[in-house]
C-alpha positions as CSV (number, residue, x, y, z in Angstrom):
1,M,121.7,75.6,100.7
2,K,119.2,73.2,102.4
3,T,117.7,76.2,104.3
4,L,117.2,78.1,101.0
5,N,115.6,75.1,99.3
6,Y,113.3,74.8,102.4
7,F,112.2,78.4,102.2
8,V,111.7,78.3,98.4
9,T,109.6,75.1,98.8
10,F,107.7,76.6,101.7
11,G,107.0,79.8,99.8
12,L,105.8,77.9,96.8
13,A,103.5,75.8,98.9
14,L,102.1,78.8,100.7
15,Y,101.5,80.5,97.4
16,L,99.6,77.5,96.0
17,V,97.5,77.1,99.1
18,T,96.7,80.9,99.0
19,A,95.7,80.6,95.4
20,V,93.4,77.6,96.0
21,L,91.8,79.4,99.0
22,A,91.2,82.5,97.0
23,R,89.6,80.5,94.2
24,D,87.4,78.7,96.7
25,S,86.5,82.0,98.3
26,D,85.5,83.4,95.0
27,A,83.3,80.4,94.2
28,I,81.6,80.7,97.6
29,K,80.9,84.4,97.1
30,K,79.5,83.7,93.6
31,D,77.1,80.9,94.7
32,M,76.1,82.8,97.9
33,A,75.2,85.8,95.7
34,A,73.2,83.5,93.4
35,L,71.2,82.2,96.4
36,Q,70.1,85.6,97.5
37,G,66.5,86.8,97.1
38,E,63.0,85.3,97.1
39,W,62.3,81.9,95.7
40,S,59.1,79.8,95.1
41,M,59.0,76.1,95.3
42,L,58.5,74.2,92.0
43,S,58.5,70.7,93.5
44,G,59.2,69.1,96.8
45,S,59.2,65.8,98.5
46,A,59.9,64.4,102.0
47,D,60.8,60.8,102.7
48,G,60.1,59.9,99.0
49,Q,56.5,61.3,99.1
50,P,55.6,64.3,96.9
51,M,54.5,67.5,98.7
52,P,50.8,68.1,98.2
53,E,50.2,70.8,95.5
54,E,48.2,73.1,97.9
55,L,51.2,73.2,100.3
56,R,53.8,73.5,97.6
57,Q,52.2,76.6,96.2
58,Q,52.5,78.3,99.6
59,M,56.2,77.6,100.1
60,K,58.6,80.6,99.9
61,R,62.3,80.7,100.5
62,V,64.1,84.0,101.2
63,C,67.9,84.2,101.5
64,V,69.5,87.4,102.9
65,G,73.3,87.1,103.5
66,D,74.0,83.8,105.1
67,T,70.4,83.4,106.5
68,I,67.6,81.6,104.9
69,T,63.9,81.7,106.0
70,V,61.4,79.3,104.6
71,T,57.7,80.0,105.0
72,M,54.5,78.2,104.2
73,G,51.9,80.9,103.8
74,A,52.3,83.2,106.7
75,Q,53.9,80.6,108.9
76,M,57.6,80.3,109.4
77,Y,58.7,76.8,108.5
78,L,62.4,77.1,109.2
79,K,65.2,79.7,109.6
80,A,68.8,78.7,109.3
81,R,72.3,80.0,108.8
82,I,73.8,78.4,105.7
83,T,77.3,77.4,104.7
84,I,78.2,76.1,101.3
85,D,81.1,74.4,99.6
86,P,80.8,74.8,95.9
87,S,84.2,73.0,95.3
88,S,82.7,69.6,96.5
89,K,81.2,67.2,94.0
90,P,78.2,67.4,94.4
91,K,78.2,70.9,96.0
92,T,77.4,70.9,99.7
93,I,75.1,73.1,101.8
94,D,74.6,72.9,105.5
95,Y,71.7,74.5,107.5
96,E,72.4,75.4,111.1
97,M,68.8,75.8,112.3
98,T,68.2,79.0,114.2
99,D,64.4,78.9,114.5
100,G,61.6,76.5,113.9
101,P,60.9,72.9,115.0
102,T,64.5,71.8,114.4
103,K,66.1,74.8,116.1
104,G,69.7,74.0,117.3
105,K,70.1,71.1,114.9
106,K,72.2,70.8,111.7
107,Q,71.0,69.5,108.4
108,L,73.5,68.4,105.8
109,G,72.7,68.7,102.1
110,I,73.8,69.0,98.5
111,Y,72.7,71.6,95.9
112,E,72.8,72.6,92.3
113,L,72.3,76.1,90.9
114,N,71.3,76.6,87.3
115,G,70.4,80.2,86.5
116,D,67.2,81.0,88.4
117,T,66.7,77.4,89.6
118,F,68.0,76.0,92.9
119,K,67.8,72.3,93.7
120,A,68.6,70.8,97.1
121,S,68.6,67.5,98.9
122,F,68.9,67.3,102.7
123,A,69.2,64.6,105.2
124,A,67.1,64.6,108.3
125,P,68.7,66.6,111.2
126,G,71.7,64.6,112.4
127,G,71.6,62.3,109.3
128,E,74.3,61.6,106.8
129,R,74.7,64.0,103.8
130,P,73.0,62.8,100.7
131,N,75.2,62.1,97.6
132,D,72.4,62.3,95.0
133,F,69.1,63.9,94.3
134,E,67.1,60.7,94.5
135,G,64.3,60.3,97.0
136,K,63.0,57.0,98.3
137,V,60.4,56.1,100.9
138,G,62.2,55.6,104.2
139,D,65.3,57.6,103.3
140,H,64.4,60.5,105.6
141,R,65.5,63.1,103.0
142,T,63.9,66.2,101.7
143,L,64.2,67.2,98.0
144,S,63.2,70.5,96.6
145,V,63.4,72.6,93.5
146,W,63.0,76.4,93.7
147,K,62.6,79.1,91.1
148,R,63.8,82.7,91.8
149,Q,61.1,85.3,91.8
150,K,61.7,88.0,89.2
151,E,62.0,91.6,90.5
152,A,58.8,93.5,90.1
153,V,58.9,95.7,87.0
154,S,58.2,99.3,88.0
155,Q,55.4,101.0,86.2
156,P,56.3,104.3,84.5
157,E,54.9,107.3,86.2
158,Q,51.7,108.8,84.7
159,N,51.8,112.4,83.5
160,K,49.5,114.4,85.7
């Protein structure tokens, strides 16, 4: 009887763990899908200082699969492999830098997705993960808000 109770308990526990993992996997897929595409920076700051407007206007973020590339004009700013955990509060995002000045380092961050708006706060490479979206002088954090670029509307073909 003890063996039967053990297997029933084990089976129930396995089912619950599988259900939670499936739910988490679905949430990851959903947020990763929402991060795809090209984004333009709406606002940004580093170490509590706002990014100059002329630089902000040049910032682009492109996510394809689990890779993100950020450019400033024609210059690559960073390239990273991303991992997310949408079940955390706040949601977490990690960048494993694959190119750029911080190549080989890891940055820990948090994020929010709201429709076509993505907001992130990252610690400096090797720093502790932020727990809010506040930026103060000396905190060595970057904060950014991005807006998804709409797909170009195709023009109807002219009759020739």
